[in-house]
C-alpha positions as CSV (number, residue, x, y, z in Angstrom):
1,M,25.2,18.4,-14.6
2,R,22.1,20.4,-14.9
3,N,19.7,20.5,-11.9
4,A,16.9,18.2,-11.9
5,R,13.4,18.9,-11.0
6,I,12.1,16.6,-8.5
7,L,8.4,16.4,-7.0
8,A,8.4,15.0,-3.6
9,L,5.1,13.9,-1.9
10,A,3.5,11.2,0.5
11,G,0.7,8.8,-0.3
12,S,-1.2,10.0,2.6
13,T,-3.5,12.7,3.5
14,R,-3.3,12.7,7.3
15,R,-2.1,16.2,8.6
16,D,0.6,14.7,10.6
17,S,1.7,12.0,8.4
18,Y,4.9,10.1,9.1
19,N,5.5,9.6,5.4
20,H,5.2,13.5,4.9
21,R,7.8,13.9,7.5
22,L,10.1,11.3,5.7
23,V,9.8,12.7,2.2
24,T,10.4,16.2,3.6
25,A,13.7,15.0,5.0
26,A,14.7,13.1,1.6
27,A,13.6,16.4,-0.3
28,A,15.9,18.5,1.9
29,A,18.9,16.3,0.9
30,A,18.0,16.1,-2.7
31,R,17.8,20.2,-2.5
32,A,21.4,20.1,-1.0
33,A,22.6,18.1,-3.8
34,G,21.4,20.6,-6.2
35,A,18.0,19.5,-7.2
36,E,14.9,21.8,-7.6
37,V,12.6,20.0,-5.2
38,T,8.7,20.8,-4.9
39,V,7.0,19.1,-1.9
40,I,3.2,18.9,-2.1
41,R,0.6,17.2,-0.1
42,L,-2.1,15.2,-2.0
43,S,-4.6,16.8,0.2
44,D,-4.2,19.9,-1.6
45,Y,-5.3,18.0,-4.9
46,P,-8.8,16.5,-3.9
47,L,-9.9,13.8,-6.3
48,P,-12.9,11.8,-6.6
49,L,-12.5,8.1,-7.1
50,F,-11.3,7.4,-10.8
51,D,-14.5,6.3,-12.8
52,E,-13.9,6.0,-16.6
53,D,-17.8,7.0,-17.3
54,S,-17.3,10.5,-15.2
55,E,-14.2,11.1,-17.1
56,A,-15.9,10.5,-20.5
57,A,-18.8,12.7,-19.3
58,Q,-16.9,15.5,-17.7
59,G,-13.3,15.1,-18.3
60,A,-10.5,15.0,-15.9
61,P,-11.6,17.0,-12.7
62,P,-9.4,20.3,-12.3
63,A,-7.1,19.0,-9.4
64,A,-6.4,15.9,-11.7
65,R,-5.3,18.3,-14.5
66,E,-3.1,20.4,-12.3
67,L,-1.3,17.3,-10.6
68,K,-0.6,15.9,-13.9
69,R,0.5,19.2,-15.4
70,L,2.7,19.5,-12.1
71,M,4.1,15.9,-12.5
72,S,4.7,16.4,-16.1
73,G,7.2,19.1,-15.7
74,Q,9.5,16.9,-13.4
75,D,12.5,14.8,-14.0
76,G,11.9,12.6,-10.8
77,F,9.6,11.8,-7.7
78,L,10.5,11.3,-4.0
79,L,7.7,9.1,-3.0
80,A,7.0,8.2,0.5
81,A,4.3,5.6,0.2
82,P,2.5,4.4,3.6
83,E,1.4,0.9,3.7
84,Y,-2.4,0.1,4.2
85,N,-3.2,-3.6,4.6
86,S,-0.1,-4.7,2.9
87,S,-0.5,-2.6,0.0
88,I,-0.7,1.1,-1.6
89,T,-2.8,3.6,-0.2
90,A,-6.1,4.4,-2.1
91,V,-5.4,8.0,-2.3
92,L,-2.0,7.3,-4.0
93,K,-3.3,4.7,-6.4
94,N,-6.2,7.3,-7.4
95,A,-3.9,9.9,-7.8
96,I,-1.7,7.8,-10.2
97,D,-4.6,6.5,-12.1
98,W,-6.0,10.2,-12.8
99,V,-2.5,11.3,-13.7
100,S,-2.0,8.4,-16.1
101,R,-5.1,8.9,-18.3
102,P,-4.2,10.1,-21.9
103,A,-5.5,13.4,-23.2
104,P,-5.6,14.7,-26.7
105,Q,-2.4,16.0,-28.3
106,E,-0.1,14.5,-25.7
107,P,2.0,11.4,-25.5
108,P,0.8,8.4,-23.5
109,L,1.7,8.6,-19.9
110,V,3.2,12.1,-20.2
111,A,3.4,12.7,-16.4
112,L,5.2,9.3,-15.6
113,R,7.2,7.6,-18.4
114,G,10.8,8.3,-18.7
115,K,11.0,9.8,-15.2
116,V,13.0,8.3,-12.2
117,A,11.5,7.7,-8.7
118,A,12.8,6.8,-5.3
119,L,10.6,5.2,-2.7
120,L,10.5,5.6,1.0
121,S,7.8,4.5,3.6
122,A,7.3,5.0,7.4
123,S,4.9,2.8,9.2
124,P,4.2,2.0,12.8
125,G,4.7,-1.8,11.9
126,A,7.8,-4.0,12.3
127,L,8.4,-3.9,8.4
128,G,8.2,-0.1,7.9
129,G,5.8,-0.5,5.0
130,L,8.0,-2.6,3.0
131,R,5.0,-4.9,1.7
132,G,3.4,-1.8,0.2
133,L,6.5,-0.6,-1.6
134,V,6.5,-3.7,-3.6
135,H,3.2,-2.8,-5.2
136,V,4.3,0.8,-5.9
137,R,7.5,-0.3,-7.4
138,A,5.5,-2.5,-9.8
139,I,3.0,0.0,-10.7
140,L,5.5,2.7,-11.6
141,G,7.5,0.4,-13.2
142,N,4.6,-0.6,-15.5
143,L,4.0,3.0,-16.2
144,G,7.5,3.8,-17.4
145,V,8.9,5.1,-14.5
146,L,12.5,4.0,-13.7
147,V,12.4,3.1,-9.9
148,L,15.8,3.3,-8.0
149,P,16.7,-0.1,-6.8
150,D,17.5,1.4,-3.2
151,Q,14.5,2.1,-0.9
152,V,14.2,3.3,2.8
153,A,11.5,1.8,5.1
154,V,11.2,3.0,8.6
155,P,9.7,0.8,11.0
156,R,7.8,1.9,14.4
157,A,7.4,5.5,12.9
158,H,5.5,6.8,15.8
159,E,8.8,6.5,17.7
160,A,11.2,7.1,15.0
161,F,10.9,11.0,14.7
162,A,12.4,13.7,16.5
163,P,10.5,16.9,17.1
164,D,12.3,18.9,14.4
165,G,11.3,16.0,11.8
166,T,14.6,14.2,11.5
167,L,15.0,10.8,12.4
168,K,16.3,9.9,15.7
169,D,18.4,7.0,14.4
170,P,21.3,8.7,12.7
171,Q,21.8,5.5,10.2
172,Q,18.0,5.9,9.1
173,Q,18.6,9.7,8.7
174,A,21.8,9.0,6.6
175,A,19.9,6.4,4.4
176,V,17.1,9.0,3.7
177,E,19.3,11.7,3.0
178,G,21.4,9.3,0.7
179,L,18.2,8.2,-1.1
180,G,17.3,12.1,-1.7
181,R,21.0,12.7,-2.9
182,T,21.0,9.6,-5.1
183,L,17.8,10.5,-6.9
184,A,19.0,14.0,-7.4
185,E,22.2,12.8,-9.1
186,V,20.4,10.2,-11.1
187,A,17.8,12.5,-12.4
188,A,20.2,15.1,-13.4
189,K,22.4,12.6,-15.3
190,L,19.3,11.3,-17.2
191,K,18.1,14.9,-17.8
192,A,21.4,15.7,-19.3
């Protein structure tokens, strides 16, 4: 199997994001399984709210073009998606909206279609962000992303992490690592 390229990101811009910690742990496991993993923060790609009139007048902003270029070169995505009010975060939805926009001389949904994704979430709540993952799964699936059926949701995230960024619960840590490995393996097989 050839090494898969995976982009890992959290749908949060908070500096000490639980979801960034979570996706970093999954990324380490995907890397150990042979994938080339790039971990980014959406805060490094500041985007205005998607507005078709602005896009028509000024084109996509540079951060949107760069994020789309980066995503287009990947085979898969590790996505830790926080849940805000039972749904997807605005910053994540906005990023998806920008990278899904067509550009001249490129295939539709070039940054998304045909890629594979694994979903995770961490939340201070008792469900660990499960309700938001339902929406993320639906959005990505509609855009042509193959979303793995397994996912990990970590409840009580404010108590879940050790100082080194790993999860205190060995079963949760194993599930996160397993999801990272599975994504690396599936992405490599699809790439082959």
